[in-house]
N, CA, C and O atoms as CSV, one atom per row, in Angstrom:
chain,resi,resn,atom,element,x,y,z
A,1,MET,N,N,-4.879,-1.060,17.178
A,1,MET,CA,C,-4.916,-1.461,15.784
A,1,MET,C,C,-4.436,-2.899,15.692
A,1,MET,O,O,-3.468,-3.281,16.349
A,2,THR,N,N,-5.109,-3.688,14.882
A,2,THR,CA,C,-4.691,-5.073,14.675
A,2,THR,C,C,-3.818,-5.170,13.433
A,2,THR,O,O,-3.769,-4.242,12.626
A,3,VAL,N,N,-3.133,-6.293,13.283
A,3,VAL,CA,C,-2.276,-6.503,12.111
A,3,VAL,C,C,-3.108,-6.439,10.831
A,3,VAL,O,O,-2.675,-5.847,9.842
A,4,SER,N,N,-4.298,-7.045,10.841
A,4,SER,CA,C,-5.131,-7.017,9.627
A,4,SER,C,C,-5.542,-5.591,9.274
A,4,SER,O,O,-5.593,-5.248,8.092
A,5,GLU,N,N,-5.836,-4.753,10.265
A,5,GLU,CA,C,-6.152,-3.345,10.004
A,5,GLU,C,C,-4.942,-2.609,9.449
A,5,GLU,O,O,-5.074,-1.786,8.543
A,6,LEU,N,N,-3.768,-2.902,9.988
A,6,LEU,CA,C,-2.532,-2.282,9.501
A,6,LEU,C,C,-2.249,-2.671,8.061
A,6,LEU,O,O,-1.861,-1.824,7.256
A,7,ILE,N,N,-2.437,-3.942,7.726
A,7,ILE,CA,C,-2.206,-4.415,6.358
A,7,ILE,C,C,-3.133,-3.700,5.386
A,7,ILE,O,O,-2.693,-3.247,4.329
A,8,ILE,N,N,-4.402,-3.596,5.730
A,8,ILE,CA,C,-5.361,-2.910,4.862
A,8,ILE,C,C,-4.934,-1.465,4.637
A,8,ILE,O,O,-4.987,-0.967,3.512
A,9,GLU,N,N,-4.516,-0.798,5.694
A,9,GLU,CA,C,-4.095,0.598,5.594
A,9,GLU,C,C,-2.847,0.739,4.730
A,9,GLU,O,O,-2.772,1.644,3.898
A,10,LEU,N,N,-1.872,-0.141,4.915
A,10,LEU,CA,C,-0.599,-0.026,4.199
A,10,LEU,C,C,-0.697,-0.391,2.722
A,10,LEU,O,O,0.138,0.050,1.931
A,11,LYS,N,N,-1.691,-1.183,2.328
A,11,LYS,CA,C,-1.820,-1.612,0.931
A,11,LYS,C,C,-2.049,-0.445,-0.033
A,11,LYS,O,O,-1.816,-0.593,-1.233
A,12,GLN,N,N,-2.492,0.689,0.456
A,12,GLN,CA,C,-2.739,1.828,-0.424
A,12,GLN,C,C,-1.461,2.581,-0.804
A,12,GLN,O,O,-1.502,3.471,-1.653
A,13,TYR,N,N,-0.341,2.238,-0.191
A,13,TYR,CA,C,0.910,2.944,-0.432
A,13,TYR,C,C,1.874,2.092,-1.251
A,13,TYR,O,O,1.773,0.866,-1.247
A,14,PRO,N,N,2.814,2.738,-1.959
A,14,PRO,CA,C,3.824,1.974,-2.714
A,14,PRO,C,C,4.655,1.098,-1.779
A,14,PRO,O,O,4.916,1.474,-0.637
A,15,GLN,N,N,5.068,-0.074,-2.270
A,15,GLN,CA,C,5.814,-1.018,-1.445
A,15,GLN,C,C,7.191,-0.511,-1.047
A,15,GLN,O,O,7.756,-0.983,-0.059
A,16,ASN,N,N,7.741,0.432,-1.788
A,16,ASN,CA,C,9.076,0.935,-1.460
A,16,ASN,C,C,9.028,2.201,-0.595
A,16,ASN,O,O,10.058,2.837,-0.373
A,17,MET,N,N,7.844,2.565,-0.112
A,17,MET,CA,C,7.696,3.743,0.740
A,17,MET,C,C,8.291,3.469,2.123
A,17,MET,O,O,8.136,2.374,2.664
A,18,LYS,N,N,8.966,4.457,2.686
A,18,LYS,CA,C,9.621,4.306,3.990
A,18,LYS,C,C,8.600,4.453,5.119
A,18,LYS,O,O,7.671,5.254,5.023
A,19,VAL,N,N,8.780,3.674,6.191
A,19,VAL,CA,C,7.916,3.737,7.364
A,19,VAL,C,C,8.711,4.362,8.501
A,19,VAL,O,O,9.834,3.948,8.789
A,20,THR,N,N,8.113,5.369,9.149
A,20,THR,CA,C,8.772,6.029,10.273
A,20,THR,C,C,7.798,6.129,11.442
A,20,THR,O,O,6.594,5.923,11.293
A,21,PHE,N,N,8.343,6.445,12.591
A,21,PHE,CA,C,7.570,6.633,13.819
A,21,PHE,C,C,7.662,8.102,14.202
A,21,PHE,O,O,8.761,8.645,14.316
A,22,VAL,N,N,6.519,8.750,14.402
A,22,VAL,CA,C,6.517,10.154,14.799
A,22,VAL,C,C,6.837,10.226,16.289
A,22,VAL,O,O,6.130,9.649,17.115
A,23,THR,N,N,7.903,10.935,16.621
A,23,THR,CA,C,8.350,11.013,18.009
A,23,THR,C,C,7.792,12.219,18.752
A,23,THR,O,O,7.781,12.240,19.982
A,24,ASP,N,N,7.323,13.234,18.004
A,24,ASP,CA,C,6.809,14.438,18.667
A,24,ASP,C,C,5.861,15.168,17.719
A,24,ASP,O,O,6.305,15.840,16.788
A,25,PHE,N,N,4.560,15.037,17.956
A,25,PHE,CA,C,3.567,15.714,17.132
A,25,PHE,C,C,3.494,17.208,17.426
A,25,PHE,O,O,3.088,17.988,16.564
A,26,GLU,N,N,3.874,17.606,18.609
A,26,GLU,CA,C,3.702,18.985,19.049
A,26,GLU,C,C,4.702,19.951,18.409
A,26,GLU,O,O,4.350,21.081,18.069
A,27,ASN,N,N,5.948,19.502,18.248
A,27,ASN,CA,C,6.991,20.391,17.738
A,27,ASN,C,C,7.288,20.064,16.282
A,27,ASN,O,O,7.644,18.934,15.949
A,28,THR,N,N,7.140,21.063,15.422
A,28,THR,CA,C,7.433,20.885,14.001
A,28,THR,C,C,8.560,21.831,13.599
A,28,THR,O,O,8.846,22.817,14.278
A,29,ASP,N,N,9.189,21.499,12.472
A,29,ASP,CA,C,10.249,22.383,11.987
A,29,ASP,C,C,9.636,23.531,11.179
A,29,ASP,O,O,8.415,23.683,11.151
A,30,ASP,N,N,10.469,24.332,10.527
A,30,ASP,CA,C,9.993,25.500,9.784
A,30,ASP,C,C,9.083,25.129,8.615
A,30,ASP,O,O,8.305,25.960,8.146
A,31,ASN,N,N,9.177,23.896,8.146
A,31,ASN,CA,C,8.335,23.431,7.039
A,31,ASN,C,C,7.068,22.726,7.524
A,31,ASN,O,O,6.287,22.232,6.711
A,32,GLY,N,N,6.859,22.675,8.835
A,32,GLY,CA,C,5.680,22.028,9.392
A,32,GLY,C,C,5.797,20.524,9.523
A,32,GLY,O,O,4.796,19.834,9.716
A,33,LEU,N,N,7.018,20.008,9.417
A,33,LEU,CA,C,7.233,18.561,9.499
A,33,LEU,C,C,7.490,18.129,10.935
A,33,LEU,O,O,8.184,18.816,11.685
A,34,CYS,N,N,6.925,16.983,11.313
A,34,CYS,CA,C,7.118,16.422,12.646
A,34,CYS,C,C,8.465,15.723,12.750
A,34,CYS,O,O,9.043,15.316,11.743
A,35,GLN,N,N,8.958,15.588,13.971
A,35,GLN,CA,C,10.163,14.805,14.210
A,35,GLN,C,C,9.815,13.332,14.081
A,35,GLN,O,O,8.820,12.875,14.644
A,36,VAL,N,N,10.632,12.585,13.340
A,36,VAL,CA,C,10.361,11.166,13.121
A,36,VAL,C,C,11.600,10.337,13.403
A,36,VAL,O,O,12.720,10.848,13.434
A,37,GLN,N,N,11.378,9.048,13.607
A,37,GLN,CA,C,12.455,8.076,13.813
A,37,GLN,C,C,12.201,6.915,12.871
A,37,GLN,O,O,11.077,6.418,12.795
A,38,ASP,N,N,13.220,6.475,12.153
A,38,ASP,CA,C,13.082,5.344,11.246
A,38,ASP,C,C,12.768,4.070,12.007
A,38,ASP,O,O,13.290,3.853,13.100
A,39,ILE,N,N,11.917,3.225,11.437
A,39,ILE,CA,C,11.635,1.907,12.003
A,39,ILE,C,C,12.552,0.930,11.290
A,39,ILE,O,O,12.479,0.775,10.071
A,40,GLU,N,N,13.411,0.275,12.048
A,40,GLU,CA,C,14.413,-0.600,11.468
A,40,GLU,C,C,14.178,-2.069,11.762
A,40,GLU,O,O,14.676,-2.921,11.026
A,41,ASN,N,N,13.435,-2.395,12.814
A,41,ASN,CA,C,13.258,-3.788,13.209
A,41,ASN,C,C,11.832,-4.051,13.680
A,41,ASN,O,O,11.099,-3.132,14.044
A,42,LEU,N,N,11.460,-5.317,13.663
A,42,LEU,CA,C,10.185,-5.788,14.178
A,42,LEU,C,C,10.434,-6.913,15.161
A,42,LEU,O,O,11.375,-7.688,14.995
A,43,SER,N,N,9.605,-7.009,16.175
A,43,SER,CA,C,9.648,-8.156,17.071
A,43,SER,C,C,8.271,-8.313,17.700
A,43,SER,O,O,7.407,-7.452,17.537
A,44,THR,N,N,8.073,-9.387,18.401
A,44,THR,CA,C,6.812,-9.609,19.099
A,44,THR,C,C,7.085,-9.855,20.568
A,44,THR,O,O,8.175,-10.270,20.961
A,45,GLN,N,N,6.071,-9.590,21.366
A,45,GLN,CA,C,6.153,-9.850,22.795
A,45,GLN,C,C,4.795,-10.380,23.235
A,45,GLN,O,O,3.759,-9.816,22.882
A,46,THR,N,N,4.802,-11.451,23.998
A,46,THR,CA,C,3.556,-12.038,24.488
A,46,THR,C,C,3.429,-11.771,25.979
A,46,THR,O,O,4.349,-12.015,26.759
A,47,TYR,N,N,2.265,-11.265,26.350
A,47,TYR,CA,C,1.934,-11.036,27.748
A,47,TYR,C,C,1.063,-12.203,28.197
A,47,TYR,O,O,-0.059,-12.360,27.716
A,48,PHE,N,N,1.564,-13.010,29.105
A,48,PHE,CA,C,0.839,-14.181,29.575
A,48,PHE,C,C,-0.118,-13.784,30.695
A,48,PHE,O,O,0.230,-13.025,31.600
A,49,ASP,N,N,-1.322,-14.315,30.606
A,49,ASP,CA,C,-2.344,-14.021,31.601
A,49,ASP,C,C,-2.425,-15.195,32.569
A,49,ASP,O,O,-3.112,-16.178,32.290
A,50,ASP,N,N,-1.742,-15.106,33.687
A,50,ASP,CA,C,-1.743,-16.177,34.684
A,50,ASP,C,C,-3.027,-16.193,35.514
A,50,ASP,O,O,-3.396,-17.217,36.088
A,51,GLN,N,N,-3.689,-15.059,35.567
A,51,GLN,CA,C,-4.856,-14.959,36.429
A,51,GLN,C,C,-6.108,-15.574,35.790
A,51,GLN,O,O,-6.872,-16.260,36.469
A,52,PHE,N,N,-6.322,-15.335,34.499
A,52,PHE,CA,C,-7.569,-15.759,33.874
A,52,PHE,C,C,-7.405,-16.906,32.889
A,52,PHE,O,O,-8.402,-17.323,32.298
A,53,GLY,N,N,-6.214,-17.437,32.679
A,53,GLY,CA,C,-6.006,-18.570,31.792
A,53,GLY,C,C,-5.380,-18.179,30.468
A,53,GLY,O,O,-5.320,-17.003,30.110
A,54,ALA,N,N,-4.915,-19.190,29.750
A,54,ALA,CA,C,-4.156,-18.987,28.511
A,54,ALA,C,C,-4.980,-18.312,27.421
A,54,ALA,O,O,-4.405,-17.711,26.514
A,55,ASP,N,N,-6.305,-18.391,27.479
A,55,ASP,CA,C,-7.129,-17.784,26.437
A,55,ASP,C,C,-7.013,-16.265,26.405
A,55,ASP,O,O,-7.379,-15.635,25.413
A,56,ASN,N,N,-6.510,-15.678,27.478
A,56,ASN,CA,C,-6.412,-14.224,27.552
A,56,ASN,C,C,-5.004,-13.700,27.280
A,56,ASN,O,O,-4.747,-12.510,27.462
A,57,ASP,N,N,-4.075,-14.579,26.841
A,57,ASP,CA,C,-2.734,-14.120,26.496
A,57,ASP,C,C,-2.822,-13.149,25.325
A,57,ASP,O,O,-3.680,-13.287,24.453
A,58,GLU,N,N,-1.925,-12.166,25.315
A,58,GLU,CA,C,-1.932,-11.167,24.257
A,58,GLU,C,C,-0.524,-11.030,23.691
A,58,GLU,O,O,0.434,-10.826,24.437
A,59,THR,N,N,-0.403,-11.142,22.374
A,59,THR,CA,C,0.867,-10.941,21.695
A,59,THR,C,C,0.789,-9.642,20.911
A,59,THR,O,O,-0.167,-9.411,20.170
A,60,ILE,N,N,1.799,-8.795,21.076
A,60,ILE,CA,C,1.822,-7.520,20.376
A,60,ILE,C,C,3.014,-7.490,19.412
A,60,ILE,O,O,4.046,-8.117,19.652
A,61,LEU,N,N,2.845,-6.752,18.330
A,61,LEU,CA,C,3.907,-6.517,17.357
A,61,LEU,C,C,4.573,-5.198,17.716
A,61,LEU,O,O,3.898,-4.178,17.859
A,62,MET,N,N,5.885,-5.214,17.860
A,62,MET,CA,C,6.622,-4.017,18.231
A,62,MET,C,C,7.463,-3.564,17.049
A,62,MET,O,O,8.198,-4.356,16.459
A,63,LEU,N,N,7.354,-2.296,16.709
A,63,LEU,CA,C,8.146,-1.676,15.656
A,63,LEU,C,C,9.175,-0.781,16.322
A,63,LEU,O,O,8.823,0.083,17.125
A,64,TYR,N,N,10.436,-0.980,15.996
A,64,TYR,CA,C,11.468,-0.136,16.602
A,64,TYR,C,C,12.627,0.047,15.667
A,64,TYR,O,O,13.593,0.730,16.008
């Protein structure tokens, strides 16, 4: 998913809605809810491509 795809998806929700990360889809509680972890920070990481040149570098957004 790209940032632009994420923005489009998130625009349909209220701005004060909480964002969480699902840690286990397989195990749910008695109400059918998945285990989740709150997302508290954002950062980026760039993977440099030394083999094929700078045009192939990739930067990812990390939610944690």
